[in-house]
Backbone as CSV, one residue per row, in Angstrom:
resi,resn,N_x,N_y,N_z,CA_x,CA_y,CA_z,C_x,C_y,C_z
1,MET,2.967,16.210,-14.904,3.819,15.046,-14.649,4.338,15.091,-13.222
2,PHE,4.564,13.923,-12.640,5.061,13.850,-11.286,6.549,13.572,-11.246
3,GLY,7.260,13.861,-12.319,8.698,13.667,-12.323,9.113,12.233,-12.455
4,THR,8.244,11.370,-12.978,8.558,9.962,-13.138,8.838,9.664,-14.595
5,THR,9.506,8.544,-14.835,9.692,8.077,-16.198,8.566,7.128,-16.539
6,THR,8.377,6.854,-17.817,7.283,5.989,-18.246,7.819,4.696,-18.814
7,LEU,6.969,3.701,-18.769,7.261,2.412,-19.375,6.387,2.308,-20.613
8,GLN,6.957,1.931,-21.733,6.170,1.837,-22.967,4.956,0.946,-22.750
9,GLN,3.807,1.477,-23.102,2.572,0.743,-22.852,2.522,-0.525,-23.698
10,GLN,2.119,-1.609,-23.041,1.998,-2.882,-23.718,0.580,-2.966,-24.275
11,SER,0.420,-2.679,-25.568,-0.923,-2.596,-26.140,-1.647,-3.929,-26.096
12,SER,-0.895,-5.008,-26.006,-1.529,-6.322,-25.989,-1.901,-6.772,-24.583
13,ALA,-1.531,-5.989,-23.553,-1.815,-6.393,-22.177,-3.317,-6.343,-21.920
14,PRO,-3.853,-7.307,-21.180,-5.274,-7.266,-20.832,-5.607,-5.990,-20.064
15,THR,-6.835,-5.528,-20.207,-7.221,-4.267,-19.595,-7.433,-4.370,-18.093
16,ASP,-7.432,-5.572,-17.529,-7.643,-5.702,-16.092,-6.337,-5.721,-15.305
17,GLN,-5.217,-5.412,-15.937,-3.939,-5.382,-15.229,-3.187,-4.101,-15.549
18,LEU,-2.203,-3.798,-14.725,-1.403,-2.600,-14.912,-0.527,-2.750,-16.151
19,ALA,-0.591,-1.752,-17.050,0.187,-1.815,-18.281,1.196,-0.686,-18.398
20,LEU,1.006,0.387,-17.637,1.854,1.567,-17.768,2.153,2.126,-16.387
21,VAL,3.419,2.296,-16.072,3.794,2.862,-14.778,4.121,4.339,-14.987
22,ASP,3.104,5.145,-14.960,3.238,6.590,-15.068,2.127,7.209,-14.242
23,PRO,2.417,7.629,-13.007,1.355,8.164,-12.146,0.589,9.325,-12.754
24,ALA,1.189,10.042,-13.702,0.472,11.144,-14.335,-0.715,10.669,-15.153
25,THR,-0.738,9.391,-15.512,-1.861,8.834,-16.274,-2.895,8.178,-15.368
26,TRP,-2.672,8.211,-14.070,-3.617,7.646,-13.101,-4.442,8.801,-12.548
27,PRO,-5.677,8.989,-13.006,-6.450,10.161,-12.580,-6.784,10.120,-11.099
28,VAL,-6.731,11.296,-10.479,-7.161,11.472,-9.087,-7.985,12.752,-9.018
29,ALA,-8.859,12.853,-8.027,-9.632,14.073,-7.814,-8.687,15.219,-7.476
30,SER,-9.076,16.424,-7.839,-8.179,17.571,-7.695,-7.739,17.791,-6.253
31,GLY,-8.614,17.473,-5.303,-8.258,17.679,-3.899,-7.139,16.787,-3.399
32,TRP,-6.938,15.657,-4.072,-5.849,14.748,-3.694,-4.557,15.043,-4.456
33,GLN,-4.618,15.825,-5.519,-3.469,15.969,-6.410,-2.205,16.486,-5.723
34,PRO,-2.280,17.527,-4.868,-1.033,17.977,-4.220,-0.370,16.889,-3.383
35,LEU,-1.163,16.124,-2.654,-0.622,15.055,-1.824,0.002,13.963,-2.688
36,VAL,-0.682,13.580,-3.762,-0.169,12.537,-4.655,1.106,13.001,-5.343
37,LYS,1.115,14.246,-5.801,2.313,14.781,-6.461,3.497,14.807,-5.503
38,GLU,3.245,15.240,-4.278,4.331,15.283,-3.282,4.924,13.894,-3.074
39,PHE,4.063,12.880,-3.025,4.570,11.523,-2.830,5.418,11.071,-4.015
40,PHE,4.908,11.220,-5.232,5.644,10.712,-6.384,6.869,11.566,-6.736
41,ASP,6.958,12.761,-6.183,8.169,13.558,-6.317,9.227,13.192,-5.271
42,SER,8.832,12.409,-4.273,9.738,12.054,-3.179,10.592,10.842,-3.545
43,GLN,11.600,10.585,-2.734,12.451,9.414,-2.955,11.634,8.135,-2.865
44,ALA,10.721,8.069,-1.893,9.888,6.871,-1.757,9.034,6.655,-2.992
45,GLY,8.516,7.737,-3.558,7.720,7.620,-4.762,8.536,7.164,-5.953
46,HIS,9.742,7.717,-6.111,10.611,7.290,-7.206,10.981,5.816,-7.077
47,GLN,11.259,5.395,-5.844,11.633,3.994,-5.629,10.466,3.072,-5.952
48,LEU,9.252,3.476,-5.600,8.081,2.654,-5.901,7.885,2.541,-7.407
49,VAL,7.994,3.659,-8.124,7.837,3.623,-9.572,8.882,2.720,-10.205
50,SER,10.124,2.827,-9.755,11.195,1.975,-10.297,10.904,0.501,-10.043
51,PHE,10.419,0.204,-8.848,10.070,-1.185,-8.513,8.973,-1.707,-9.431
52,LEU,7.919,-0.921,-9.624,6.811,-1.359,-10.474,7.270,-1.541,-11.921
53,GLN,8.100,-0.632,-12.409,8.619,-0.767,-13.769,9.438,-2.046,-13.917
54,GLN,10.272,-2.318,-12.934,11.111,-3.522,-12.992,10.255,-4.775,-12.989
55,ARG,9.206,-4.793,-12.173,8.361,-5.986,-12.105,7.639,-6.212,-13.438
56,LEU,7.153,-5.135,-14.073,6.505,-5.318,-15.373,7.508,-5.754,-16.432
57,GLN,8.700,-5.184,-16.400,9.727,-5.567,-17.371,10.116,-7.032,-17.226
58,MET,9.989,-7.568,-16.010,10.311,-8.972,-15.759,9.127,-9.893,-16.040
59,GLY,8.020,-9.332,-16.503,6.869,-10.132,-16.893,5.830,-10.360,-15.820
60,ALA,5.970,-9.691,-14.685,4.984,-9.853,-13.615,3.636,-9.282,-14.048
61,VAL,2.574,-9.928,-13.622,1.212,-9.433,-13.840,0.797,-8.698,-12.573
62,VAL,0.505,-7.407,-12.717,0.225,-6.541,-11.575,-1.196,-6.009,-11.677
63,PHE,-1.901,-6.028,-10.574,-3.262,-5.493,-10.488,-3.282,-4.338,-9.486
64,PRO,-4.239,-3.407,-9.600,-5.226,-3.215,-10.657,-4.665,-2.315,-11.752
65,PRO,-5.430,-2.081,-12.820,-4.926,-1.219,-13.894,-4.834,0.248,-13.504
66,GLN,-5.657,0.691,-12.546,-5.643,2.071,-12.067,-5.474,2.051,-10.541
67,PRO,-4.235,2.087,-10.047,-4.020,1.939,-8.605,-4.649,3.032,-7.744
68,LEU,-4.842,4.229,-8.302,-5.340,5.357,-7.511,-6.838,5.596,-7.698
69,ARG,-7.557,4.592,-8.126,-8.971,4.803,-8.466,-9.806,5.279,-7.279
70,SER,-9.491,4.814,-6.080,-10.260,5.270,-4.913,-10.121,6.773,-4.718
71,LEU,-8.957,7.326,-5.084,-8.729,8.764,-4.942,-9.314,9.554,-6.108
72,TYR,-9.780,8.865,-7.116,-10.480,9.504,-8.230,-11.981,9.567,-7.955
73,LEU,-12.541,8.470,-7.470,-13.990,8.396,-7.285,-14.470,9.112,-6.030
74,THR,-13.594,9.269,-5.031,-14.001,9.870,-3.759,-13.081,11.040,-3.422
75,PRO,-13.439,12.263,-3.807,-12.621,13.426,-3.468,-12.566,13.643,-1.955
76,PRO,-11.526,14.304,-1.456,-11.407,14.473,-0.003,-12.582,15.219,0.616
77,GLU,-13.134,16.192,-0.122,-14.256,16.951,0.428,-15.537,16.134,0.482
78,SER,-15.571,14.967,-0.179,-16.758,14.114,-0.188,-16.702,12.969,0.809
79,VAL,-15.567,12.779,1.470,-15.394,11.605,2.334,-16.340,11.679,3.527
80,ARG,-17.144,10.658,3.685,-18.051,10.529,4.821,-17.737,9.293,5.662
81,VAL,-17.230,8.263,4.996,-16.861,7.008,5.651,-15.555,6.536,5.032
82,VAL,-14.685,5.958,5.846,-13.442,5.354,5.348,-13.452,3.883,5.728
83,ILE,-13.288,3.014,4.741,-13.124,1.582,4.978,-11.739,1.204,4.482
84,LEU,-10.922,0.686,5.392,-9.542,0.355,5.054,-9.394,-1.132,4.738
85,GLY,-8.758,-1.412,3.619,-8.358,-2.769,3.284,-6.843,-2.872,3.335
86,GLN,-6.317,-4.043,2.979,-4.879,-4.251,3.057,-4.203,-4.117,1.699
87,ASP,-4.542,-4.985,0.755,-4.031,-4.829,-0.603,-5.067,-5.381,-1.581
88,PRO,-4.911,-5.112,-2.875,-5.941,-5.523,-3.841,-6.077,-7.044,-3.934
89,TYR,-7.203,-7.476,-4.468,-7.368,-8.892,-4.790,-6.299,-9.297,-5.800
90,HIS,-5.829,-10.530,-5.684,-4.707,-10.974,-6.518,-5.122,-11.965,-7.592
91,GLY,-6.443,-12.098,-7.831,-6.929,-12.990,-8.882,-7.262,-12.217,-10.145
92,ARG,-7.117,-12.874,-11.265,-7.401,-12.250,-12.563,-8.821,-11.703,-12.615
93,GLY,-8.947,-10.429,-12.991,-10.254,-9.811,-13.179,-10.935,-9.315,-11.924
94,GLN,-10.322,-9.497,-10.753,-10.992,-9.117,-9.513,-10.782,-7.654,-9.129
95,ALA,-9.523,-7.225,-9.025,-9.216,-5.906,-8.453,-9.694,-4.793,-9.370
96,GLU,-10.378,-3.820,-8.774,-10.795,-2.652,-9.545,-10.423,-1.345,-8.854
97,GLY,-9.418,-1.395,-7.980,-8.877,-0.181,-7.384,-9.627,0.339,-6.185
98,LEU,-10.546,-0.444,-5.620,-11.320,-0.062,-4.451,-11.261,-1.203,-3.444
99,ALA,-11.006,-0.899,-2.198,-10.914,-1.938,-1.176,-12.195,-2.761,-1.122
100,PHE,-12.051,-4.076,-1.095,-13.118,-5.075,-0.983,-13.989,-5.192,-2.240
101,SER,-13.876,-4.291,-3.190,-14.749,-4.263,-4.353,-14.194,-5.108,-5.486
102,VAL,-15.091,-5.742,-6.236,-14.700,-6.453,-7.452,-15.565,-5.954,-8.606
103,ALA,-15.059,-6.125,-9.813,-15.772,-5.650,-10.992,-17.110,-6.375,-11.151
104,PRO,-18.104,-5.725,-11.762,-19.389,-6.384,-12.005,-19.201,-7.690,-12.768
105,GLY,-19.956,-8.705,-12.353,-19.886,-10.000,-13.014,-18.856,-10.946,-12.450
106,VAL,-17.946,-10.431,-11.596,-16.933,-11.281,-10.965,-17.559,-11.928,-9.727
107,PRO,-17.353,-13.228,-9.509,-17.894,-13.857,-8.299,-17.507,-13.091,-7.035
108,VAL,-18.451,-12.925,-6.133,-18.221,-12.125,-4.931,-17.308,-12.887,-3.971
109,PRO,-16.164,-12.294,-3.584,-15.249,-12.968,-2.657,-15.885,-13.151,-1.276
110,PRO,-15.387,-14.105,-0.490,-16.010,-14.402,0.804,-16.085,-13.214,1.759
111,SER,-15.029,-12.395,1.845,-15.066,-11.249,2.766,-16.156,-10.262,2.363
112,LEU,-16.265,-9.999,1.070,-17.294,-9.076,0.605,-18.685,-9.671,0.804
113,ARG,-18.797,-10.966,0.632,-20.087,-11.616,0.881,-20.514,-11.408,2.334
114,ASN,-19.550,-11.488,3.254,-19.873,-11.253,4.669,-20.233,-9.794,4.928
115,ILE,-19.602,-8.864,4.207,-19.985,-7.457,4.332,-21.436,-7.273,3.911
116,PHE,-21.812,-7.862,2.789,-23.202,-7.771,2.340,-24.150,-8.453,3.331
117,ASN,-23.721,-9.581,3.900,-24.568,-10.269,4.875,-24.787,-9.414,6.117
118,GLU,-23.736,-8.722,6.577,-23.883,-7.852,7.748,-24.753,-6.646,7.432
119,LEU,-24.627,-6.117,6.233,-25.501,-5.018,5.828,-26.967,-5.450,5.834
120,ARG,-27.219,-6.632,5.336,-28.600,-7.140,5.313,-29.114,-7.339,6.739
121,ARG,-28.267,-7.889,7.615,-28.663,-8.106,9.002,-28.869,-6.786,9.740
122,ASP,-27.972,-5.812,9.484,-27.940,-4.571,10.250,-28.937,-3.535,9.749
123,LEU,-29.045,-3.383,8.435,-29.883,-2.327,7.874,-30.965,-2.851,6.927
124,ALA,-31.103,-4.168,6.856,-32.075,-4.785,5.946,-31.810,-4.398,4.497
125,THR,-30.542,-4.171,4.164,-30.155,-3.834,2.797,-30.083,-5.113,1.971
126,PRO,-30.784,-5.191,0.848,-30.763,-6.422,0.061,-29.388,-6.696,-0.532
127,ILE,-29.074,-7.965,-0.692,-27.837,-8.356,-1.359,-27.889,-7.861,-2.804
128,PRO,-26.812,-7.239,-3.310,-26.837,-6.721,-4.687,-27.100,-7.824,-5.699
129,GLN,-27.822,-7.489,-6.739,-28.102,-8.450,-7.800,-26.825,-8.783,-8.554
130,PHE,-26.752,-10.008,-8.996,-25.610,-10.467,-9.783,-26.086,-10.714,-11.217
131,PRO,-25.363,-10.310,-12.257,-23.989,-9.795,-12.236,-23.860,-8.298,-12.056
132,GLU,-24.946,-7.526,-12.210,-24.864,-6.067,-12.075,-25.702,-5.601,-10.894
133,PRO,-25.124,-4.907,-9.914,-23.721,-4.526,-9.798,-22.823,-5.614,-9.223
134,GLY,-23.421,-6.715,-8.754,-22.592,-7.766,-8.175,-21.790,-7.227,-7.001
135,GLY,-20.485,-7.462,-7.031,-19.635,-7.032,-5.924,-18.970,-5.696,-6.132
136,SER,-19.397,-4.934,-7.126,-18.792,-3.623,-7.359,-19.326,-2.604,-6.359
137,LEU,-18.400,-1.900,-5.702,-18.759,-0.881,-4.714,-18.535,0.525,-5.253
138,VAL,-18.542,0.675,-6.569,-18.335,1.984,-7.182,-19.372,2.983,-6.662
139,ARG,-20.605,2.546,-6.526,-21.635,3.476,-6.061,-21.337,3.954,-4.643
140,TRP,-20.814,3.073,-3.787,-20.412,3.513,-2.455,-19.363,4.610,-2.548
141,ALA,-18.351,4.373,-3.390,-17.274,5.352,-3.538,-17.824,6.692,-4.001
142,GLN,-18.795,6.664,-4.890,-19.388,7.906,-5.389,-20.261,8.585,-4.345
143,GLN,-20.682,7.837,-3.308,-21.496,8.396,-2.225,-20.645,8.896,-1.064
144,GLY,-19.314,8.814,-1.176,-18.453,9.332,-0.120,-17.799,8.292,0.762
145,VAL,-17.825,7.028,0.355,-17.128,5.974,1.102,-15.750,5.794,0.474
146,LEU,-14.707,6.203,1.188,-13.344,6.045,0.700,-12.909,4.602,0.957
147,LEU,-12.810,3.828,-0.115,-12.475,2.403,-0.037,-10.986,2.277,-0.322
148,LEU,-10.181,2.425,0.731,-8.737,2.603,0.590,-7.972,1.378,1.052
149,ASN,-7.269,0.729,0.124,-6.277,-0.263,0.522,-5.013,0.467,0.970
150,THR,-4.307,-0.093,1.949,-3.087,0.572,2.404,-1.914,0.302,1.467
151,CYS,-1.984,-0.774,0.691,-1.052,-1.044,-0.401,-1.891,-1.129,-1.668
152,LEU,-1.460,-0.450,-2.740,-2.360,-0.230,-3.868,-2.085,-1.091,-5.089
153,THR,-1.083,-1.957,-5.051,-0.862,-2.906,-6.143,-0.495,-4.264,-5.564
154,VAL,-0.623,-5.279,-6.409,-0.310,-6.649,-6.000,-0.018,-7.448,-7.258
155,GLU,0.727,-8.548,-7.113,1.002,-9.411,-8.258,0.070,-10.611,-8.262
156,GLU,-0.224,-11.095,-9.447,-1.174,-12.191,-9.607,-0.780,-13.392,-8.763
157,GLY,-1.716,-13.842,-7.938,-1.507,-15.032,-7.137,-0.578,-14.864,-5.956
158,GLN,-0.176,-13.618,-5.640,0.789,-13.394,-4.565,0.306,-12.286,-3.635
159,PRO,-0.559,-12.615,-2.682,-1.056,-11.588,-1.759,0.084,-10.921,-1.003
160,ALA,-0.064,-9.622,-0.774,0.904,-8.801,-0.038,2.265,-8.729,-0.719
161,SER,2.335,-9.040,-2.010,3.624,-9.050,-2.707,4.221,-7.665,-2.877
162,HIS,3.418,-6.610,-2.788,3.951,-5.248,-2.907,3.895,-4.484,-1.595
163,ALA,3.602,-5.186,-0.507,3.606,-4.537,0.809,5.028,-4.080,1.145
164,GLY,5.122,-2.912,1.758,6.415,-2.393,2.173,7.251,-1.807,1.061
165,ARG,6.661,-1.601,-0.115,7.408,-1.062,-1.253,7.199,0.437,-1.425
166,GLY,6.425,1.049,-0.556,6.277,2.497,-0.605,4.862,3.015,-0.608
167,TRP,3.915,2.178,-1.022,2.536,2.649,-1.068,2.043,3.147,0.289
168,GLU,2.516,2.517,1.354,2.018,2.863,2.683,2.312,4.315,3.048
169,SER,3.412,4.866,2.522,3.706,6.280,2.790,2.611,7.171,2.218
170,LEU,2.131,6.823,1.027,1.055,7.605,0.406,-0.263,7.393,1.130
171,THR,-0.623,6.150,1.392,-1.940,5.908,1.987,-1.997,6.382,3.441
172,ASP,-0.877,6.330,4.165,-0.855,6.933,5.506,-1.108,8.435,5.409
173,ALA,-0.527,9.083,4.397,-0.747,10.519,4.205,-2.201,10.811,3.874
174,VAL,-2.838,9.924,3.104,-4.262,10.083,2.800,-5.085,10.008,4.083
175,ILE,-4.785,9.019,4.919,-5.524,8.872,6.185,-5.337,10.109,7.054
176,ARG,-4.104,10.599,7.144,-3.846,11.808,7.948,-4.608,13.012,7.405
177,LYS,-4.667,13.140,6.087,-5.382,14.275,5.499,-6.871,14.208,5.827
178,VAL,-7.459,13.028,5.706,-8.873,12.893,6.060,-9.067,13.230,7.532
179,SER,-8.177,12.713,8.385,-8.289,12.966,9.816,-8.229,14.444,10.135
180,LYS,-7.345,15.170,9.446,-7.119,16.581,9.763,-8.085,17.511,9.058
181,ASP,-8.348,17.258,7.774,-9.022,18.246,6.935,-10.468,17.936,6.596
182,ALA,-10.848,16.661,6.593,-12.193,16.310,6.147,-13.225,16.624,7.218
183,ALA,-14.474,16.697,6.800,-15.568,16.798,7.756,-15.577,15.540,8.626
184,PRO,-16.200,15.608,9.809,-16.242,14.417,10.661,-16.705,13.183,9.890
185,ALA,-15.941,12.112,10.013,-16.180,10.903,9.222,-16.161,9.683,10.137
186,VAL,-16.620,8.571,9.590,-16.615,7.291,10.286,-15.525,6.423,9.665
187,PHE,-14.614,5.940,10.497,-13.578,5.015,10.058,-13.952,3.612,10.501
188,MET,-14.118,2.716,9.538,-14.416,1.317,9.831,-13.122,0.530,9.698
189,LEU,-12.614,0.073,10.832,-11.313,-0.586,10.893,-11.552,-2.055,11.223
190,TRP,-11.471,-2.890,10.200,-11.793,-4.308,10.331,-10.511,-5.123,10.276
191,GLY,-10.175,-5.754,11.382,-8.983,-6.584,11.444,-7.776,-5.821,11.964
192,ALA,-6.752,-6.584,12.357,-5.577,-6.004,13.009,-4.842,-5.029,12.109
193,HIS,-4.752,-5.332,10.815,-4.003,-4.446,9.930,-4.653,-3.071,9.861
194,ALA,-5.950,-3.026,9.628,-6.639,-1.738,9.578,-6.547,-1.020,10.915
195,GLN,-6.680,-1.761,12.007,-6.651,-1.140,13.327,-5.267,-0.599,13.688
196,SER,-4.230,-1.084,13.013,-2.887,-0.551,13.261,-2.756,0.894,12.785
197,LYS,-3.718,1.383,12.003,-3.696,2.760,11.503,-4.459,3.729,12.396
198,ARG,-5.007,3.254,13.506,-5.867,4.136,14.298,-5.106,5.294,14.931
199,ASN,-3.787,5.151,15.109,-3.020,6.254,15.683,-2.865,7.417,14.702
200,LEU,-3.251,7.222,13.430,-3.203,8.295,12.440,-4.482,9.126,12.429
201,ILE,-5.472,8.706,13.222,-6.815,9.290,13.146,-7.134,10.026,14.437
202,ASP,-7.654,11.225,14.319,-8.064,12.033,15.470,-9.428,11.544,15.955
203,ALA,-9.403,10.745,17.016,-10.646,10.155,17.511,-11.552,11.180,18.176
204,SER,-11.060,12.384,18.419,-11.924,13.428,18.976,-12.802,14.061,17.897
205,ARG,-12.448,13.871,16.629,-13.211,14.432,15.517,-14.015,13.377,14.764
206,HIS,-13.513,12.171,14.765,-14.084,11.122,13.922,-14.501,9.931,14.776
207,LEU,-15.406,9.126,14.238,-15.840,7.907,14.913,-15.016,6.730,14.411
208,LEU,-14.398,5.995,15.318,-13.622,4.806,14.962,-14.416,3.572,15.375
209,LEU,-14.734,2.722,14.412,-15.449,1.476,14.661,-14.519,0.318,14.340
210,MET,-14.336,-0.586,15.291,-13.371,-1.671,15.127,-14.033,-3.021,15.361
211,ALA,-13.701,-3.965,14.505,-14.192,-5.336,14.626,-13.207,-6.246,13.913
212,ASN,-13.453,-7.545,14.026,-12.641,-8.498,13.279,-12.797,-8.269,11.783
213,HIS,-11.852,-8.795,11.041,-11.922,-8.738,9.579,-13.118,-9.573,9.105
214,PRO,-13.768,-9.159,8.016,-14.919,-9.932,7.527,-14.572,-11.257,6.863
215,SER,-13.319,-11.617,6.791,-12.940,-12.922,6.256,-13.650,-14.041,7.008
216,PRO,-14.027,-15.120,6.314,-14.659,-16.250,7.009,-13.814,-16.815,8.149
217,LEU,-12.509,-16.612,8.102,-11.635,-17.114,9.159,-11.835,-16.366,10.473
218,SER,-12.349,-15.143,10.408,-12.437,-14.342,11.630,-13.792,-13.673,11.850
219,ALA,-14.661,-13.717,10.870,-15.887,-12.920,10.943,-16.780,-13.281,12.121
220,LEU,-16.706,-14.529,12.578,-17.574,-14.966,13.677,-16.812,-15.209,14.976
221,ARG,-15.543,-14.908,14.995,-14.724,-15.203,16.170,-14.672,-14.025,17.142
222,PRO,-14.450,-14.305,18.421,-14.203,-13.224,19.365,-12.823,-12.619,19.098
223,PRO,-12.478,-11.463,19.624,-13.270,-10.752,20.645,-14.396,-9.899,20.080
224,THR,-14.291,-9.478,18.818,-15.323,-8.619,18.236,-15.706,-9.164,16.877
225,PRO,-16.623,-10.127,16.826,-17.004,-10.707,15.538,-17.498,-9.647,14.565
226,PHE,-17.145,-9.794,13.295,-17.639,-8.844,12.300,-19.148,-9.004,12.110
227,ILE,-19.595,-10.243,11.962,-21.037,-10.475,11.829,-21.700,-10.141,13.157
228,GLY,-22.568,-9.151,13.120,-23.214,-8.679,14.338,-22.618,-7.403,14.893
229,CYS,-21.587,-6.861,14.249,-20.923,-5.674,14.794,-21.796,-4.426,14.712
230,GLY,-22.706,-4.370,13.761,-23.614,-3.228,13.668,-22.963,-1.934,13.235
231,HIS,-21.860,-2.017,12.523,-21.143,-0.795,12.168,-21.928,0.119,11.237
232,PHE,-22.707,-0.447,10.358,-23.410,0.390,9.395,-24.512,1.207,10.070
233,SER,-25.263,0.601,10.971,-26.283,1.359,11.688,-25.643,2.338,12.668
234,GLN,-24.518,1.970,13.274,-23.814,2.898,14.163,-23.316,4.111,13.390
235,ALA,-22.811,3.880,12.197,-22.341,4.991,11.378,-23.498,5.925,11.041
236,ARG,-24.625,5.362,10.672,-25.791,6.186,10.322,-26.252,6.987,11.533
237,ALA,-26.338,6.341,12.689,-26.810,7.029,13.891,-25.851,8.140,14.313
238,TRP,-24.555,7.875,14.217,-23.561,8.884,14.602,-23.628,10.096,13.691
239,ARG,-23.775,9.862,12.412,-23.835,10.968,11.469,-25.121,11.775,11.668
240,GLU,-26.222,11.107,11.971,-27.459,11.832,12.259,-27.328,12.631,13.552
241,GLN,-26.692,12.039,14.564,-26.498,12.716,15.844,-25.653,13.973,15.680
242,HIS,-24.627,13.879,14.827,-23.727,15.014,14.618,-24.185,15.912,13.474
243,LYS,-25.383,15.611,12.958,-25.981,16.433,11.898,-25.028,16.622,10.719
244,VAL,-24.387,15.512,10.338,-23.500,15.520,9.181,-24.325,15.115,7.976
245,ALA,-24.292,15.940,6.955,-25.158,15.717,5.791,-24.610,14.616,4.894
246,ASP,-25.487,14.174,3.998,-25.107,13.274,2.896,-24.490,11.969,3.375
247,SER,-25.164,11.294,4.278,-24.673,9.998,4.719,-24.785,8.983,3.602
248,PRO,-23.767,8.128,3.415,-23.858,7.075,2.399,-25.004,6.124,2.693
249,LYS,-25.606,5.620,1.654,-26.735,4.695,1.824,-26.288,3.239,1.818
250,PHE,-25.028,2.969,1.434,-24.513,1.605,1.345,-25.440,0.721,0.526
251,SER,-26.032,1.315,-0.504,-26.965,0.553,-1.339,-26.257,0.102,-2.605
252,PRO,-26.740,-1.001,-3.214,-26.116,-1.481,-4.445,-26.375,-0.552,-5.625
């Protein structure tokens, strides 16, 4: 247990939303456990848990059901690439605890569609078949791509509704740990929000790739359009140059 109290599980709650605020029931890989425990034992962690409990008690619908899923699927020793998002999708059935990823069978959001389009342009990677795997990036996470949102929960229909409530303390610590302890990795920082985290990353050890956000509003705009950025081929070439094993294939 992380020293938190629990909220009685709502057995009737849909499985695609958060039903229980107890971090001890949110699985994480063993390498992340000390960092996660330290956060939830802290004042910031207690305040975040209290906030989430209050929002559920007031009837708020919160996504995703497993906020720490990225830290479960991608252990720190497996991290090869980090892709930073801002917060989970806020539509019913979309968020699955991985940045930019949606559950199989869910229509692919525009930003993710542009990611797939750039992959096809850059590496000739085919667009994933729909509905399986569709927009699910679980396989990427299992290949060492840490798909980390900087805020890990959101309320239905309200983007950024949980920003500034404490998650950032945990996710900043995750970024620092990867920067300090992980093997040399590639950080893909798309958009101003992700790029605001670059001061947490040791650029002498890791490759930082920056471009506009893949959203249709910015993907083709200067100064660094996302479409055409070539980040996936650059990541592959850098990892081959540095003889880093087990590069992700970014395949569906």
